[in-house]
mmCIF entry with sequence, helices, sheets and N, C-alpha, C, O atoms, coordinates in Angstrom:
data_MODEL
# 
_entry.id   MODEL 
# 
_entity.id                         1 
_entity.type                       polymer 
_entity.pdbx_number_of_molecules   1 
# 
_entity_poly.entity_id                      1 
_entity_poly.type                           'polypeptide(L)' 
_entity_poly.nstd_linkage                   no 
_entity_poly.nstd_monomer                   no 
_entity_poly.pdbx_seq_one_letter_code       MNQGRIWCVVKPTVGLPLFLGTVLVISLLVHYSVLSNSAWFPAFIQGG 
_entity_poly.pdbx_seq_one_letter_code_can   MNQGRIWCVVKPTVGLPLFLGTVLVISLLVHYSVLSNSAWFPAFIQGG 
_entity_poly.pdbx_strand_id                 A 
# 
loop_
_entity_poly_seq.entity_id 
_entity_poly_seq.num 
_entity_poly_seq.mon_id 
_entity_poly_seq.hetero 
1 1  MET n 
1 2  ASN n 
1 3  GLN n 
1 4  GLY n 
1 5  ARG n 
1 6  ILE n 
1 7  TRP n 
1 8  CYS n 
1 9  VAL n 
1 10 VAL n 
1 11 LYS n 
1 12 PRO n 
1 13 THR n 
1 14 VAL n 
1 15 GLY n 
1 16 LEU n 
1 17 PRO n 
1 18 LEU n 
1 19 PHE n 
1 20 LEU n 
1 21 GLY n 
1 22 THR n 
1 23 VAL n 
1 24 LEU n 
1 25 VAL n 
1 26 ILE n 
1 27 SER n 
1 28 LEU n 
1 29 LEU n 
1 30 VAL n 
1 31 HIS n 
1 32 TYR n 
1 33 SER n 
1 34 VAL n 
1 35 LEU n 
1 36 SER n 
1 37 ASN n 
1 38 SER n 
1 39 ALA n 
1 40 TRP n 
1 41 PHE n 
1 42 PRO n 
1 43 ALA n 
1 44 PHE n 
1 45 ILE n 
1 46 GLN n 
1 47 GLY n 
1 48 GLY n 
# 
_struct_asym.id          A 
_struct_asym.entity_id   1 
# 
loop_
_struct_conf.conf_type_id 
_struct_conf.id 
_struct_conf.pdbx_PDB_helix_id 
_struct_conf.beg_label_comp_id 
_struct_conf.beg_label_asym_id 
_struct_conf.beg_label_seq_id 
_struct_conf.pdbx_beg_PDB_ins_code 
_struct_conf.end_label_comp_id 
_struct_conf.end_label_asym_id 
_struct_conf.end_label_seq_id 
_struct_conf.pdbx_end_PDB_ins_code 
_struct_conf.beg_auth_comp_id 
_struct_conf.beg_auth_asym_id 
_struct_conf.beg_auth_seq_id 
_struct_conf.end_auth_comp_id 
_struct_conf.end_auth_asym_id 
_struct_conf.end_auth_seq_id 
_struct_conf.pdbx_PDB_helix_class 
_struct_conf.details 
_struct_conf.pdbx_PDB_helix_length 
HELX_P HELX_P1 AA1 GLY A 4  ? CYS A 8  ? GLY A 4  CYS A 8  5 ? 5  
HELX_P HELX_P2 AA2 PRO A 12 ? SER A 36 ? PRO A 12 SER A 36 1 ? 25 
HELX_P HELX_P3 AA3 TRP A 40 ? ILE A 45 ? TRP A 40 ILE A 45 1 ? 6  
# 
_struct_conf_type.id          HELX_P 
_struct_conf_type.criteria    ? 
_struct_conf_type.reference   ? 
# 
loop_
_atom_site.group_PDB 
_atom_site.id 
_atom_site.type_symbol 
_atom_site.label_atom_id 
_atom_site.label_alt_id 
_atom_site.label_comp_id 
_atom_site.label_asym_id 
_atom_site.label_entity_id 
_atom_site.label_seq_id 
_atom_site.pdbx_PDB_ins_code 
_atom_site.Cartn_x 
_atom_site.Cartn_y 
_atom_site.Cartn_z 
_atom_site.occupancy 
_atom_site.B_iso_or_equiv 
_atom_site.pdbx_formal_charge 
_atom_site.auth_seq_id 
_atom_site.auth_comp_id 
_atom_site.auth_asym_id 
_atom_site.auth_atom_id 
_atom_site.pdbx_PDB_model_num 
ATOM 1   N N  . MET A 1 1  ? -2.648  -28.715 -3.708  1.00 0.00 ? 1  MET A N  1 
ATOM 2   C CA . MET A 1 1  ? -2.641  -27.282 -3.483  1.00 0.00 ? 1  MET A CA 1 
ATOM 3   C C  . MET A 1 1  ? -1.191  -26.809 -3.459  1.00 0.00 ? 1  MET A C  1 
ATOM 4   O O  . MET A 1 1  ? -0.373  -27.317 -2.692  1.00 0.00 ? 1  MET A O  1 
ATOM 5   N N  . ASN A 1 2  ? -0.896  -25.859 -4.282  1.00 0.00 ? 2  ASN A N  1 
ATOM 6   C CA . ASN A 1 2  ? 0.465   -25.404 -4.466  1.00 0.00 ? 2  ASN A CA 1 
ATOM 7   C C  . ASN A 1 2  ? 0.958   -24.565 -3.283  1.00 0.00 ? 2  ASN A C  1 
ATOM 8   O O  . ASN A 1 2  ? 2.135   -24.634 -2.930  1.00 0.00 ? 2  ASN A O  1 
ATOM 9   N N  . GLN A 1 3  ? 0.082   -23.783 -2.672  1.00 0.00 ? 3  GLN A N  1 
ATOM 10  C CA . GLN A 1 3  ? 0.480   -22.878 -1.592  1.00 0.00 ? 3  GLN A CA 1 
ATOM 11  C C  . GLN A 1 3  ? 0.084   -23.419 -0.220  1.00 0.00 ? 3  GLN A C  1 
ATOM 12  O O  . GLN A 1 3  ? -0.098  -22.635 0.712   1.00 0.00 ? 3  GLN A O  1 
ATOM 13  N N  . GLY A 1 4  ? -0.050  -24.704 -0.076  1.00 0.00 ? 4  GLY A N  1 
ATOM 14  C CA . GLY A 1 4  ? -0.531  -25.305 1.167   1.00 0.00 ? 4  GLY A CA 1 
ATOM 15  C C  . GLY A 1 4  ? 0.395   -25.113 2.352   1.00 0.00 ? 4  GLY A C  1 
ATOM 16  O O  . GLY A 1 4  ? -0.060  -25.173 3.494   1.00 0.00 ? 4  GLY A O  1 
ATOM 17  N N  . ARG A 1 5  ? 1.661   -24.888 2.122   1.00 0.00 ? 5  ARG A N  1 
ATOM 18  C CA . ARG A 1 5  ? 2.611   -24.765 3.238   1.00 0.00 ? 5  ARG A CA 1 
ATOM 19  C C  . ARG A 1 5  ? 2.518   -23.439 3.968   1.00 0.00 ? 5  ARG A C  1 
ATOM 20  O O  . ARG A 1 5  ? 3.102   -23.287 5.041   1.00 0.00 ? 5  ARG A O  1 
ATOM 21  N N  . ILE A 1 6  ? 1.790   -22.466 3.404   1.00 0.00 ? 6  ILE A N  1 
ATOM 22  C CA . ILE A 1 6  ? 1.649   -21.172 4.092   1.00 0.00 ? 6  ILE A CA 1 
ATOM 23  C C  . ILE A 1 6  ? 0.987   -21.348 5.452   1.00 0.00 ? 6  ILE A C  1 
ATOM 24  O O  . ILE A 1 6  ? 1.247   -20.579 6.378   1.00 0.00 ? 6  ILE A O  1 
ATOM 25  N N  . TRP A 1 7  ? 0.120   -22.372 5.574   1.00 0.00 ? 7  TRP A N  1 
ATOM 26  C CA . TRP A 1 7  ? -0.585  -22.574 6.833   1.00 0.00 ? 7  TRP A CA 1 
ATOM 27  C C  . TRP A 1 7  ? 0.310   -23.177 7.904   1.00 0.00 ? 7  TRP A C  1 
ATOM 28  O O  . TRP A 1 7  ? -0.102  -23.297 9.058   1.00 0.00 ? 7  TRP A O  1 
ATOM 29  N N  . CYS A 1 8  ? 1.537   -23.561 7.538   1.00 0.00 ? 8  CYS A N  1 
ATOM 30  C CA . CYS A 1 8  ? 2.515   -23.966 8.546   1.00 0.00 ? 8  CYS A CA 1 
ATOM 31  C C  . CYS A 1 8  ? 3.111   -22.739 9.233   1.00 0.00 ? 8  CYS A C  1 
ATOM 32  O O  . CYS A 1 8  ? 3.623   -22.839 10.348  1.00 0.00 ? 8  CYS A O  1 
ATOM 33  N N  . VAL A 1 9  ? 3.046   -21.595 8.577   1.00 0.00 ? 9  VAL A N  1 
ATOM 34  C CA . VAL A 1 9  ? 3.607   -20.353 9.109   1.00 0.00 ? 9  VAL A CA 1 
ATOM 35  C C  . VAL A 1 9  ? 2.511   -19.500 9.739   1.00 0.00 ? 9  VAL A C  1 
ATOM 36  O O  . VAL A 1 9  ? 2.700   -18.955 10.826  1.00 0.00 ? 9  VAL A O  1 
ATOM 37  N N  . VAL A 1 10 ? 1.369   -19.380 9.068   1.00 0.00 ? 10 VAL A N  1 
ATOM 38  C CA . VAL A 1 10 ? 0.261   -18.541 9.524   1.00 0.00 ? 10 VAL A CA 1 
ATOM 39  C C  . VAL A 1 10 ? -0.937  -19.434 9.809   1.00 0.00 ? 10 VAL A C  1 
ATOM 40  O O  . VAL A 1 10 ? -1.306  -20.260 8.974   1.00 0.00 ? 10 VAL A O  1 
ATOM 41  N N  . LYS A 1 11 ? -1.546  -19.277 10.978  1.00 0.00 ? 11 LYS A N  1 
ATOM 42  C CA . LYS A 1 11 ? -2.730  -20.066 11.310  1.00 0.00 ? 11 LYS A CA 1 
ATOM 43  C C  . LYS A 1 11 ? -3.895  -19.649 10.413  1.00 0.00 ? 11 LYS A C  1 
ATOM 44  O O  . LYS A 1 11 ? -4.039  -18.465 10.111  1.00 0.00 ? 11 LYS A O  1 
ATOM 45  N N  . PRO A 1 12 ? -4.723  -20.594 9.983   1.00 0.00 ? 12 PRO A N  1 
ATOM 46  C CA . PRO A 1 12 ? -5.882  -20.242 9.158   1.00 0.00 ? 12 PRO A CA 1 
ATOM 47  C C  . PRO A 1 12 ? -6.870  -19.321 9.876   1.00 0.00 ? 12 PRO A C  1 
ATOM 48  O O  . PRO A 1 12 ? -7.571  -18.545 9.227   1.00 0.00 ? 12 PRO A O  1 
ATOM 49  N N  . THR A 1 13 ? -6.932  -19.399 11.198  1.00 0.00 ? 13 THR A N  1 
ATOM 50  C CA . THR A 1 13 ? -7.851  -18.523 11.940  1.00 0.00 ? 13 THR A CA 1 
ATOM 51  C C  . THR A 1 13 ? -7.394  -17.076 11.915  1.00 0.00 ? 13 THR A C  1 
ATOM 52  O O  . THR A 1 13 ? -8.190  -16.174 12.174  1.00 0.00 ? 13 THR A O  1 
ATOM 53  N N  . VAL A 1 14 ? -6.138  -16.842 11.610  1.00 0.00 ? 14 VAL A N  1 
ATOM 54  C CA . VAL A 1 14 ? -5.620  -15.484 11.475  1.00 0.00 ? 14 VAL A CA 1 
ATOM 55  C C  . VAL A 1 14 ? -5.515  -15.095 10.008  1.00 0.00 ? 14 VAL A C  1 
ATOM 56  O O  . VAL A 1 14 ? -5.881  -13.981 9.635   1.00 0.00 ? 14 VAL A O  1 
ATOM 57  N N  . GLY A 1 15 ? -5.022  -15.997 9.178   1.00 0.00 ? 15 GLY A N  1 
ATOM 58  C CA . GLY A 1 15 ? -4.739  -15.693 7.789   1.00 0.00 ? 15 GLY A CA 1 
ATOM 59  C C  . GLY A 1 15 ? -5.971  -15.479 6.938   1.00 0.00 ? 15 GLY A C  1 
ATOM 60  O O  . GLY A 1 15 ? -6.003  -14.557 6.123   1.00 0.00 ? 15 GLY A O  1 
ATOM 61  N N  . LEU A 1 16 ? -6.995  -16.316 7.107   1.00 0.00 ? 16 LEU A N  1 
ATOM 62  C CA . LEU A 1 16 ? -8.190  -16.180 6.282   1.00 0.00 ? 16 LEU A CA 1 
ATOM 63  C C  . LEU A 1 16 ? -8.956  -14.891 6.543   1.00 0.00 ? 16 LEU A C  1 
ATOM 64  O O  . LEU A 1 16 ? -9.302  -14.207 5.580   1.00 0.00 ? 16 LEU A O  1 
ATOM 65  N N  . PRO A 1 17 ? -9.242  -14.519 7.791   1.00 0.00 ? 17 PRO A N  1 
ATOM 66  C CA . PRO A 1 17 ? -9.906  -13.225 8.002   1.00 0.00 ? 17 PRO A CA 1 
ATOM 67  C C  . PRO A 1 17 ? -9.053  -12.039 7.543   1.00 0.00 ? 17 PRO A C  1 
ATOM 68  O O  . PRO A 1 17 ? -9.591  -11.047 7.051   1.00 0.00 ? 17 PRO A O  1 
ATOM 69  N N  . LEU A 1 18 ? -7.752  -12.131 7.695   1.00 0.00 ? 18 LEU A N  1 
ATOM 70  C CA . LEU A 1 18 ? -6.869  -11.061 7.232   1.00 0.00 ? 18 LEU A CA 1 
ATOM 71  C C  . LEU A 1 18 ? -6.920  -10.950 5.717   1.00 0.00 ? 18 LEU A C  1 
ATOM 72  O O  . LEU A 1 18 ? -6.996  -9.845  5.181   1.00 0.00 ? 18 LEU A O  1 
ATOM 73  N N  . PHE A 1 19 ? -6.880  -12.077 5.021   1.00 0.00 ? 19 PHE A N  1 
ATOM 74  C CA . PHE A 1 19 ? -6.955  -12.079 3.565   1.00 0.00 ? 19 PHE A CA 1 
ATOM 75  C C  . PHE A 1 19 ? -8.303  -11.556 3.091   1.00 0.00 ? 19 PHE A C  1 
ATOM 76  O O  . PHE A 1 19 ? -8.353  -10.715 2.194   1.00 0.00 ? 19 PHE A O  1 
ATOM 77  N N  . LEU A 1 20 ? -9.394  -12.037 3.676   1.00 0.00 ? 20 LEU A N  1 
ATOM 78  C CA . LEU A 1 20 ? -10.724 -11.601 3.254   1.00 0.00 ? 20 LEU A CA 1 
ATOM 79  C C  . LEU A 1 20 ? -10.965 -10.132 3.590   1.00 0.00 ? 20 LEU A C  1 
ATOM 80  O O  . LEU A 1 20 ? -11.631 -9.428  2.832   1.00 0.00 ? 20 LEU A O  1 
ATOM 81  N N  . GLY A 1 21 ? -10.434 -9.668  4.707   1.00 0.00 ? 21 GLY A N  1 
ATOM 82  C CA . GLY A 1 21 ? -10.549 -8.260  5.056   1.00 0.00 ? 21 GLY A CA 1 
ATOM 83  C C  . GLY A 1 21 ? -9.794  -7.380  4.095   1.00 0.00 ? 21 GLY A C  1 
ATOM 84  O O  . GLY A 1 21 ? -10.256 -6.291  3.753   1.00 0.00 ? 21 GLY A O  1 
ATOM 85  N N  . THR A 1 22 ? -8.636  -7.835  3.651   1.00 0.00 ? 22 THR A N  1 
ATOM 86  C CA . THR A 1 22 ? -7.855  -7.087  2.672   1.00 0.00 ? 22 THR A CA 1 
ATOM 87  C C  . THR A 1 22 ? -8.591  -7.005  1.344   1.00 0.00 ? 22 THR A C  1 
ATOM 88  O O  . THR A 1 22 ? -8.620  -5.949  0.712   1.00 0.00 ? 22 THR A O  1 
ATOM 89  N N  . VAL A 1 23 ? -9.185  -8.114  0.918   1.00 0.00 ? 23 VAL A N  1 
ATOM 90  C CA . VAL A 1 23 ? -9.965  -8.122  -0.321  1.00 0.00 ? 23 VAL A CA 1 
ATOM 91  C C  . VAL A 1 23 ? -11.150 -7.166  -0.200  1.00 0.00 ? 23 VAL A C  1 
ATOM 92  O O  . VAL A 1 23 ? -11.463 -6.449  -1.151  1.00 0.00 ? 23 VAL A O  1 
ATOM 93  N N  . LEU A 1 24 ? -11.803 -7.147  0.943   1.00 0.00 ? 24 LEU A N  1 
ATOM 94  C CA . LEU A 1 24 ? -12.941 -6.256  1.168   1.00 0.00 ? 24 LEU A CA 1 
ATOM 95  C C  . LEU A 1 24 ? -12.521 -4.789  1.078   1.00 0.00 ? 24 LEU A C  1 
ATOM 96  O O  . LEU A 1 24 ? -13.188 -3.992  0.418   1.00 0.00 ? 24 LEU A O  1 
ATOM 97  N N  . VAL A 1 25 ? -11.433 -4.437  1.731   1.00 0.00 ? 25 VAL A N  1 
ATOM 98  C CA . VAL A 1 25 ? -10.969 -3.048  1.726   1.00 0.00 ? 25 VAL A CA 1 
ATOM 99  C C  . VAL A 1 25 ? -10.587 -2.609  0.316   1.00 0.00 ? 25 VAL A C  1 
ATOM 100 O O  . VAL A 1 25 ? -10.929 -1.502  -0.100  1.00 0.00 ? 25 VAL A O  1 
ATOM 101 N N  . ILE A 1 26 ? -9.886  -3.462  -0.419  1.00 0.00 ? 26 ILE A N  1 
ATOM 102 C CA . ILE A 1 26 ? -9.500  -3.116  -1.792  1.00 0.00 ? 26 ILE A CA 1 
ATOM 103 C C  . ILE A 1 26 ? -10.734 -2.953  -2.664  1.00 0.00 ? 26 ILE A C  1 
ATOM 104 O O  . ILE A 1 26 ? -10.804 -2.034  -3.480  1.00 0.00 ? 26 ILE A O  1 
ATOM 105 N N  . SER A 1 27 ? -11.705 -3.838  -2.496  1.00 0.00 ? 27 SER A N  1 
ATOM 106 C CA . SER A 1 27 ? -12.932 -3.757  -3.285  1.00 0.00 ? 27 SER A CA 1 
ATOM 107 C C  . SER A 1 27 ? -13.690 -2.463  -2.991  1.00 0.00 ? 27 SER A C  1 
ATOM 108 O O  . SER A 1 27 ? -14.174 -1.812  -3.917  1.00 0.00 ? 27 SER A O  1 
ATOM 109 N N  . LEU A 1 28 ? -13.798 -2.088  -1.737  1.00 0.00 ? 28 LEU A N  1 
ATOM 110 C CA . LEU A 1 28 ? -14.491 -0.850  -1.382  1.00 0.00 ? 28 LEU A CA 1 
ATOM 111 C C  . LEU A 1 28 ? -13.762 0.377   -1.926  1.00 0.00 ? 28 LEU A C  1 
ATOM 112 O O  . LEU A 1 28 ? -14.399 1.324   -2.387  1.00 0.00 ? 28 LEU A O  1 
ATOM 113 N N  . LEU A 1 29 ? -12.443 0.364   -1.875  1.00 0.00 ? 29 LEU A N  1 
ATOM 114 C CA . LEU A 1 29 ? -11.675 1.489   -2.404  1.00 0.00 ? 29 LEU A CA 1 
ATOM 115 C C  . LEU A 1 29 ? -11.839 1.620   -3.917  1.00 0.00 ? 29 LEU A C  1 
ATOM 116 O O  . LEU A 1 29 ? -11.964 2.731   -4.433  1.00 0.00 ? 29 LEU A O  1 
ATOM 117 N N  . VAL A 1 30 ? -11.840 0.499   -4.624  1.00 0.00 ? 30 VAL A N  1 
ATOM 118 C CA . VAL A 1 30 ? -12.015 0.545   -6.071  1.00 0.00 ? 30 VAL A CA 1 
ATOM 119 C C  . VAL A 1 30 ? -13.411 1.046   -6.418  1.00 0.00 ? 30 VAL A C  1 
ATOM 120 O O  . VAL A 1 30 ? -13.561 1.888   -7.304  1.00 0.00 ? 30 VAL A O  1 
ATOM 121 N N  . HIS A 1 31 ? -14.432 0.542   -5.734  1.00 0.00 ? 31 HIS A N  1 
ATOM 122 C CA . HIS A 1 31 ? -15.792 0.987   -6.009  1.00 0.00 ? 31 HIS A CA 1 
ATOM 123 C C  . HIS A 1 31 ? -15.962 2.470   -5.706  1.00 0.00 ? 31 HIS A C  1 
ATOM 124 O O  . HIS A 1 31 ? -16.600 3.191   -6.473  1.00 0.00 ? 31 HIS A O  1 
ATOM 125 N N  . TYR A 1 32 ? -15.401 2.928   -4.598  1.00 0.00 ? 32 TYR A N  1 
ATOM 126 C CA . TYR A 1 32 ? -15.512 4.336   -4.247  1.00 0.00 ? 32 TYR A CA 1 
ATOM 127 C C  . TYR A 1 32 ? -14.836 5.220   -5.286  1.00 0.00 ? 32 TYR A C  1 
ATOM 128 O O  . TYR A 1 32 ? -15.385 6.245   -5.689  1.00 0.00 ? 32 TYR A O  1 
ATOM 129 N N  . SER A 1 33 ? -13.646 4.822   -5.719  1.00 0.00 ? 33 SER A N  1 
ATOM 130 C CA . SER A 1 33 ? -12.936 5.658   -6.690  1.00 0.00 ? 33 SER A CA 1 
ATOM 131 C C  . SER A 1 33 ? -13.646 5.681   -8.038  1.00 0.00 ? 33 SER A C  1 
ATOM 132 O O  . SER A 1 33 ? -13.677 6.720   -8.697  1.00 0.00 ? 33 SER A O  1 
ATOM 133 N N  . VAL A 1 34 ? -14.211 4.563   -8.456  1.00 0.00 ? 34 VAL A N  1 
ATOM 134 C CA . VAL A 1 34 ? -14.936 4.544   -9.730  1.00 0.00 ? 34 VAL A CA 1 
ATOM 135 C C  . VAL A 1 34 ? -16.191 5.404   -9.643  1.00 0.00 ? 34 VAL A C  1 
ATOM 136 O O  . VAL A 1 34 ? -16.478 6.184   -10.551 1.00 0.00 ? 34 VAL A O  1 
ATOM 137 N N  . LEU A 1 35 ? -16.931 5.264   -8.558  1.00 0.00 ? 35 LEU A N  1 
ATOM 138 C CA . LEU A 1 35 ? -18.183 6.010   -8.438  1.00 0.00 ? 35 LEU A CA 1 
ATOM 139 C C  . LEU A 1 35 ? -17.960 7.500   -8.187  1.00 0.00 ? 35 LEU A C  1 
ATOM 140 O O  . LEU A 1 35 ? -18.773 8.324   -8.609  1.00 0.00 ? 35 LEU A O  1 
ATOM 141 N N  . SER A 1 36 ? -16.885 7.850   -7.516  1.00 0.00 ? 36 SER A N  1 
ATOM 142 C CA . SER A 1 36 ? -16.645 9.272   -7.262  1.00 0.00 ? 36 SER A CA 1 
ATOM 143 C C  . SER A 1 36 ? -16.014 9.977   -8.461  1.00 0.00 ? 36 SER A C  1 
ATOM 144 O O  . SER A 1 36 ? -16.086 11.203  -8.552  1.00 0.00 ? 36 SER A O  1 
ATOM 145 N N  . ASN A 1 37 ? -15.407 9.245   -9.372  1.00 0.00 ? 37 ASN A N  1 
ATOM 146 C CA . ASN A 1 37 ? -14.767 9.851   -10.535 1.00 0.00 ? 37 ASN A CA 1 
ATOM 147 C C  . ASN A 1 37 ? -15.566 9.684   -11.818 1.00 0.00 ? 37 ASN A C  1 
ATOM 148 O O  . ASN A 1 37 ? -15.064 9.978   -12.903 1.00 0.00 ? 37 ASN A O  1 
ATOM 149 N N  . SER A 1 38 ? -16.791 9.220   -11.708 1.00 0.00 ? 38 SER A N  1 
ATOM 150 C CA . SER A 1 38 ? -17.622 9.077   -12.902 1.00 0.00 ? 38 SER A CA 1 
ATOM 151 C C  . SER A 1 38 ? -18.572 10.274  -13.004 1.00 0.00 ? 38 SER A C  1 
ATOM 152 O O  . SER A 1 38 ? -18.920 10.891  -11.997 1.00 0.00 ? 38 SER A O  1 
ATOM 153 N N  . ALA A 1 39 ? -18.978 10.585  -14.218 1.00 0.00 ? 39 ALA A N  1 
ATOM 154 C CA . ALA A 1 39 ? -19.856 11.739  -14.431 1.00 0.00 ? 39 ALA A CA 1 
ATOM 155 C C  . ALA A 1 39 ? -21.330 11.380  -14.255 1.00 0.00 ? 39 ALA A C  1 
ATOM 156 O O  . ALA A 1 39 ? -22.134 12.241  -13.897 1.00 0.00 ? 39 ALA A O  1 
ATOM 157 N N  . TRP A 1 40 ? -21.692 10.131  -14.498 1.00 0.00 ? 40 TRP A N  1 
ATOM 158 C CA . TRP A 1 40 ? -23.108 9.770   -14.484 1.00 0.00 ? 40 TRP A CA 1 
ATOM 159 C C  . TRP A 1 40 ? -23.630 9.485   -13.084 1.00 0.00 ? 40 TRP A C  1 
ATOM 160 O O  . TRP A 1 40 ? -24.829 9.626   -12.843 1.00 0.00 ? 40 TRP A O  1 
ATOM 161 N N  . PHE A 1 41 ? -22.765 9.088   -12.152 1.00 0.00 ? 41 PHE A N  1 
ATOM 162 C CA . PHE A 1 41 ? -23.264 8.673   -10.841 1.00 0.00 ? 41 PHE A CA 1 
ATOM 163 C C  . PHE A 1 41 ? -23.850 9.828   -10.022 1.00 0.00 ? 41 PHE A C  1 
ATOM 164 O O  . PHE A 1 41 ? -24.928 9.657   -9.454  1.00 0.00 ? 41 PHE A O  1 
ATOM 165 N N  . PRO A 1 42 ? -23.200 10.991  -9.932  1.00 0.00 ? 42 PRO A N  1 
ATOM 166 C CA . PRO A 1 42 ? -23.824 12.095  -9.197  1.00 0.00 ? 42 PRO A CA 1 
ATOM 167 C C  . PRO A 1 42 ? -25.155 12.529  -9.817  1.00 0.00 ? 42 PRO A C  1 
ATOM 168 O O  . PRO A 1 42 ? -26.092 12.877  -9.098  1.00 0.00 ? 42 PRO A O  1 
ATOM 169 N N  . ALA A 1 43 ? -25.235 12.509  -11.132 1.00 0.00 ? 43 ALA A N  1 
ATOM 170 C CA . ALA A 1 43 ? -26.501 12.849  -11.786 1.00 0.00 ? 43 ALA A CA 1 
ATOM 171 C C  . ALA A 1 43 ? -27.567 11.812  -11.476 1.00 0.00 ? 43 ALA A C  1 
ATOM 172 O O  . ALA A 1 43 ? -28.735 12.160  -11.302 1.00 0.00 ? 43 ALA A O  1 
ATOM 173 N N  . PHE A 1 44 ? -27.192 10.566  -11.408 1.00 0.00 ? 44 PHE A N  1 
ATOM 174 C CA . PHE A 1 44 ? -28.133 9.498   -11.077 1.00 0.00 ? 44 PHE A CA 1 
ATOM 175 C C  . PHE A 1 44 ? -28.651 9.653   -9.642  1.00 0.00 ? 44 PHE A C  1 
ATOM 176 O O  . PHE A 1 44 ? -29.842 9.467   -9.392  1.00 0.00 ? 44 PHE A O  1 
ATOM 177 N N  . ILE A 1 45 ? -27.774 9.988   -8.712  1.00 0.00 ? 45 ILE A N  1 
ATOM 178 C CA . ILE A 1 45 ? -28.193 10.175  -7.315  1.00 0.00 ? 45 ILE A CA 1 
ATOM 179 C C  . ILE A 1 45 ? -29.137 11.376  -7.197  1.00 0.00 ? 45 ILE A C  1 
ATOM 180 O O  . ILE A 1 45 ? -30.071 11.345  -6.395  1.00 0.00 ? 45 ILE A O  1 
ATOM 181 N N  . GLN A 1 46 ? -28.909 12.424  -7.977  1.00 0.00 ? 46 GLN A N  1 
ATOM 182 C CA . GLN A 1 46 ? -29.766 13.608  -7.939  1.00 0.00 ? 46 GLN A CA 1 
ATOM 183 C C  . GLN A 1 46 ? -31.065 13.412  -8.700  1.00 0.00 ? 46 GLN A C  1 
ATOM 184 O O  . GLN A 1 46 ? -31.938 14.279  -8.663  1.00 0.00 ? 46 GLN A O  1 
ATOM 185 N N  . GLY A 1 47 ? -31.206 12.290  -9.385  1.00 0.00 ? 47 GLY A N  1 
ATOM 186 C CA . GLY A 1 47 ? -32.449 11.997  -10.092 1.00 0.00 ? 47 GLY A CA 1 
ATOM 187 C C  . GLY A 1 47 ? -32.450 12.474  -11.526 1.00 0.00 ? 47 GLY A C  1 
ATOM 188 O O  . GLY A 1 47 ? -33.506 12.593  -12.146 1.00 0.00 ? 47 GLY A O  1 
ATOM 189 N N  . GLY A 1 48 ? -31.273 12.747  -12.053 1.00 0.00 ? 48 GLY A N  1 
ATOM 190 C CA . GLY A 1 48 ? -31.200 13.296  -13.403 1.00 0.00 ? 48 GLY A CA 1 
ATOM 191 C C  . GLY A 1 48 ? -31.009 12.288  -14.480 1.00 0.00 ? 48 GLY A C  1 
ATOM 192 O O  . GLY A 1 48 ? -30.934 12.646  -15.655 1.00 0.00 ? 48 GLY A O  1 
# 
């Protein structure tokens, strides 16, 4: 593992939830921006 030494600085019990939480937040922001800026999604929600 190339980045194995990071766990000498940051504990895995802190680093892994922080990393996964960051991935979750970025994913939600990307999905929200795509769905709010598309033309077909509001029509789909309204049943059109």
